[in-house]
ChimeraX commands (.cxc) that place a marker at each C-alpha (Angstrom):
marker #1 position 46.76,206.48,-20.03 radius 0.5
marker #1 position 44.18,208.92,-18.79 radius 0.5
marker #1 position 43.05,208.99,-15.17 radius 0.5
marker #1 position 39.49,208.03,-16.13 radius 0.5
marker #1 position 40.73,204.90,-17.94 radius 0.5
marker #1 position 42.96,203.96,-15.02 radius 0.5
marker #1 position 40.05,204.30,-12.61 radius 0.5
marker #1 position 37.89,202.10,-14.85 radius 0.5
marker #1 position 40.57,199.39,-14.98 radius 0.5
marker #1 position 41.14,199.67,-11.24 radius 0.5
marker #1 position 37.41,199.12,-10.66 radius 0.5
marker #1 position 37.36,196.11,-13.00 radius 0.5
marker #1 position 40.45,194.60,-11.37 radius 0.5
marker #1 position 39.02,195.07,-7.87 radius 0.5
marker #1 position 35.74,193.44,-8.94 radius 0.5
marker #1 position 37.65,190.50,-10.41 radius 0.5
marker #1 position 39.73,190.26,-7.23 radius 0.5
marker #1 position 36.63,190.12,-5.03 radius 0.5
marker #1 position 35.05,187.45,-7.26 radius 0.5
marker #1 position 38.18,185.30,-7.11 radius 0.5
marker #1 position 38.41,185.67,-3.32 radius 0.5
marker #1 position 34.76,184.59,-3.09 radius 0.5
marker #1 position 35.45,181.62,-5.39 radius 0.5
marker #1 position 38.48,180.60,-3.32 radius 0.5
marker #1 position 36.45,180.75,-0.10 radius 0.5
marker #1 position 33.70,178.63,-1.65 radius 0.5
marker #1 position 36.20,176.10,-3.00 radius 0.5
marker #1 position 37.90,175.86,0.40 radius 0.5
marker #1 position 34.50,175.20,1.98 radius 0.5
marker #1 position 33.74,172.52,-0.62 radius 0.5
marker #1 position 37.12,170.84,-0.04 radius 0.5
marker #1 position 36.47,170.87,3.70 radius 0.5
marker #1 position 33.04,169.33,3.18 radius 0.5
marker #1 position 34.49,166.68,0.88 radius 0.5
marker #1 position 37.17,165.74,3.39 radius 0.5
marker #1 position 34.57,165.24,6.10 radius 0.5
marker #1 position 32.25,163.19,3.86 radius 0.5
marker #1 position 31.73,159.54,4.62 radius 0.5
marker #1 position 33.08,157.25,1.93 radius 0.5
marker #1 position 31.01,154.10,1.62 radius 0.5
marker #1 position 32.69,152.33,-1.28 radius 0.5
marker #1 position 35.41,152.61,-3.91 radius 0.5
marker #1 position 33.09,154.46,-6.29 radius 0.5
marker #1 position 32.41,157.14,-3.70 radius 0.5
marker #1 position 36.12,157.38,-2.94 radius 0.5
marker #1 position 36.99,157.76,-6.65 radius 0.5
marker #1 position 34.31,160.41,-7.10 radius 0.5
marker #1 position 35.49,162.38,-4.05 radius 0.5
marker #1 position 39.09,162.10,-5.21 radius 0.5
marker #1 position 38.21,163.45,-8.66 radius 0.5
marker #1 position 36.19,166.30,-7.17 radius 0.5
marker #1 position 39.06,167.11,-4.82 radius 0.5
marker #1 position 41.59,167.19,-7.69 radius 0.5
marker #1 position 39.35,169.44,-9.80 radius 0.5
marker #1 position 38.71,171.85,-6.92 radius 0.5
marker #1 position 42.43,171.95,-6.11 radius 0.5
marker #1 position 43.34,172.69,-9.75 radius 0.5
marker #1 position 40.77,175.48,-9.88 radius 0.5
marker #1 position 42.16,176.95,-6.65 radius 0.5
marker #1 position 45.71,176.95,-8.05 radius 0.5
marker #1 position 44.56,178.69,-11.25 radius 0.5
marker #1 position 42.46,181.22,-9.34 radius 0.5
marker #1 position 45.31,181.95,-6.92 radius 0.5
marker #1 position 47.65,182.58,-9.85 radius 0.5
marker #1 position 45.15,184.95,-11.44 radius 0.5
marker #1 position 44.69,186.71,-8.10 radius 0.5
marker #1 position 48.45,187.36,-7.92 radius 0.5
marker #1 position 48.37,188.80,-11.46 radius 0.5
marker #1 position 45.47,191.07,-10.52 radius 0.5
marker #1 position 47.21,192.28,-7.38 radius 0.5
marker #1 position 50.36,192.98,-9.41 radius 0.5
marker #1 position 48.28,194.98,-11.93 radius 0.5
marker #1 position 46.75,197.00,-9.09 radius 0.5
marker #1 position 50.30,197.68,-7.88 radius 0.5
marker #1 position 51.25,198.89,-11.37 radius 0.5
marker #1 position 48.27,201.26,-11.33 radius 0.5
marker #1 position 49.48,202.59,-8.00 radius 0.5
marker #1 position 53.09,203.08,-9.12 radius 0.5
marker #1 position 52.18,204.52,-12.52 radius 0.5
marker #1 position 53.47,201.68,-14.70 radius 0.5
marker #1 position 50.10,200.13,-15.59 radius 0.5
marker #1 position 49.59,199.49,-19.29 radius 0.5
marker #1 position 53.31,199.27,-20.06 radius 0.5
marker #1 position 54.70,195.95,-21.32 radius 0.5
marker #1 position 57.20,194.51,-18.85 radius 0.5
marker #1 position 59.30,193.08,-21.69 radius 0.5
marker #1 position 59.53,195.78,-24.37 radius 0.5
marker #1 position 58.30,198.77,-22.29 radius 0.5
marker #1 position 55.85,199.80,-25.03 radius 0.5
marker #1 position 52.21,200.56,-24.26 radius 0.5
marker #1 position 49.95,197.51,-24.08 radius 0.5
marker #1 position 47.08,197.94,-26.52 radius 0.5
marker #1 position 43.79,199.10,-25.08 radius 0.5
marker #1 position 41.98,196.19,-26.77 radius 0.5
marker #1 position 44.27,193.73,-24.96 radius 0.5
marker #1 position 43.73,195.45,-21.61 radius 0.5
marker #1 position 39.97,195.38,-22.12 radius 0.5
marker #1 position 40.14,191.61,-22.60 radius 0.5
marker #1 position 42.76,190.97,-19.91 radius 0.5
marker #1 position 43.07,193.97,-17.60 radius 0.5
marker #1 position 45.87,192.30,-15.63 radius 0.5
marker #1 position 48.04,191.77,-18.74 radius 0.5
marker #1 position 51.71,192.50,-18.15 radius 0.5
marker #1 position 52.86,191.93,-21.72 radius 0.5
marker #1 position 51.77,193.30,-25.08 radius 0.5
marker #1 position 50.51,190.70,-27.56 radius 0.5
marker #1 position 53.86,190.33,-29.37 radius 0.5
marker #1 position 55.85,189.90,-26.16 radius 0.5
marker #1 position 53.24,187.51,-24.74 radius 0.5
marker #1 position 53.82,185.23,-27.75 radius 0.5
marker #1 position 57.59,185.38,-27.19 radius 0.5
marker #1 position 57.11,184.66,-23.48 radius 0.5
marker #1 position 54.87,181.66,-24.19 radius 0.5
marker #1 position 57.34,180.20,-26.73 radius 0.5
marker #1 position 60.24,180.58,-24.28 radius 0.5
marker #1 position 58.19,179.03,-21.48 radius 0.5
marker #1 position 57.63,175.81,-23.44 radius 0.5
marker link #1:1,2 radius 0.2
marker link #1:2,3 radius 0.2
marker link #1:3,4 radius 0.2
marker link #1:4,5 radius 0.2
marker link #1:5,6 radius 0.2
marker link #1:6,7 radius 0.2
marker link #1:7,8 radius 0.2
marker link #1:8,9 radius 0.2
marker link #1:9,10 radius 0.2
marker link #1:10,11 radius 0.2
marker link #1:11,12 radius 0.2
marker link #1:12,13 radius 0.2
marker link #1:13,14 radius 0.2
marker link #1:14,15 radius 0.2
marker link #1:15,16 radius 0.2
marker link #1:16,17 radius 0.2
marker link #1:17,18 radius 0.2
marker link #1:18,19 radius 0.2
marker link #1:19,20 radius 0.2
marker link #1:20,21 radius 0.2
marker link #1:21,22 radius 0.2
marker link #1:22,23 radius 0.2
marker link #1:23,24 radius 0.2
marker link #1:24,25 radius 0.2
marker link #1:25,26 radius 0.2
marker link #1:26,27 radius 0.2
marker link #1:27,28 radius 0.2
marker link #1:28,29 radius 0.2
marker link #1:29,30 radius 0.2
marker link #1:30,31 radius 0.2
marker link #1:31,32 radius 0.2
marker link #1:32,33 radius 0.2
marker link #1:33,34 radius 0.2
marker link #1:34,35 radius 0.2
marker link #1:35,36 radius 0.2
marker link #1:36,37 radius 0.2
marker link #1:37,38 radius 0.2
marker link #1:38,39 radius 0.2
marker link #1:39,40 radius 0.2
marker link #1:40,41 radius 0.2
marker link #1:41,42 radius 0.2
marker link #1:42,43 radius 0.2
marker link #1:43,44 radius 0.2
marker link #1:44,45 radius 0.2
marker link #1:45,46 radius 0.2
marker link #1:46,47 radius 0.2
marker link #1:47,48 radius 0.2
marker link #1:48,49 radius 0.2
marker link #1:49,50 radius 0.2
marker link #1:50,51 radius 0.2
marker link #1:51,52 radius 0.2
marker link #1:52,53 radius 0.2
marker link #1:53,54 radius 0.2
marker link #1:54,55 radius 0.2
marker link #1:55,56 radius 0.2
marker link #1:56,57 radius 0.2
marker link #1:57,58 radius 0.2
marker link #1:58,59 radius 0.2
marker link #1:59,60 radius 0.2
marker link #1:60,61 radius 0.2
marker link #1:61,62 radius 0.2
marker link #1:62,63 radius 0.2
marker link #1:63,64 radius 0.2
marker link #1:64,65 radius 0.2
marker link #1:65,66 radius 0.2
marker link #1:66,67 radius 0.2
marker link #1:67,68 radius 0.2
marker link #1:68,69 radius 0.2
marker link #1:69,70 radius 0.2
marker link #1:70,71 radius 0.2
marker link #1:71,72 radius 0.2
marker link #1:72,73 radius 0.2
marker link #1:73,74 radius 0.2
marker link #1:74,75 radius 0.2
marker link #1:75,76 radius 0.2
marker link #1:76,77 radius 0.2
marker link #1:77,78 radius 0.2
marker link #1:78,79 radius 0.2
marker link #1:79,80 radius 0.2
marker link #1:80,81 radius 0.2
marker link #1:81,82 radius 0.2
marker link #1:82,83 radius 0.2
marker link #1:83,84 radius 0.2
marker link #1:84,85 radius 0.2
marker link #1:85,86 radius 0.2
marker link #1:86,87 radius 0.2
marker link #1:87,88 radius 0.2
marker link #1:88,89 radius 0.2
marker link #1:89,90 radius 0.2
marker link #1:90,91 radius 0.2
marker link #1:91,92 radius 0.2
marker link #1:92,93 radius 0.2
marker link #1:93,94 radius 0.2
marker link #1:94,95 radius 0.2
marker link #1:95,96 radius 0.2
marker link #1:96,97 radius 0.2
marker link #1:97,98 radius 0.2
marker link #1:98,99 radius 0.2
marker link #1:99,100 radius 0.2
marker link #1:100,101 radius 0.2
marker link #1:101,102 radius 0.2
marker link #1:102,103 radius 0.2
marker link #1:103,104 radius 0.2
marker link #1:104,105 radius 0.2
marker link #1:105,106 radius 0.2
marker link #1:106,107 radius 0.2
marker link #1:107,108 radius 0.2
marker link #1:108,109 radius 0.2
marker link #1:109,110 radius 0.2
marker link #1:110,111 radius 0.2
marker link #1:111,112 radius 0.2
marker link #1:112,113 radius 0.2
marker link #1:113,114 radius 0.2
marker link #1:114,115 radius 0.2
marker link #1:115,116 radius 0.2
marker link #1:116,117 radius 0.2
view
């Protein structure tokens, strides 16, 4: 992969990282506000509980994506970015454009998903 392409992906990954960090901060603030809210009845409690579960699930997903982004930035740094971790072939440019933190090519991703379930 050319240096210009690597720099473009690095910029995209860093922008995504900053957005996720911002989202995580906002979610943490919302969870804190929810925990300090006064609950007047069972309906309020149920609503707060649902909001809390949704915010927590979003945080878990965002944290996972953040780890993937940081790993991709590490691969850029060590020169292995764009190489499938399973088959060691180049990950297609179209796939990287859609998911810049991809660690598997499309074929290996399908294998990984089948083995996971």
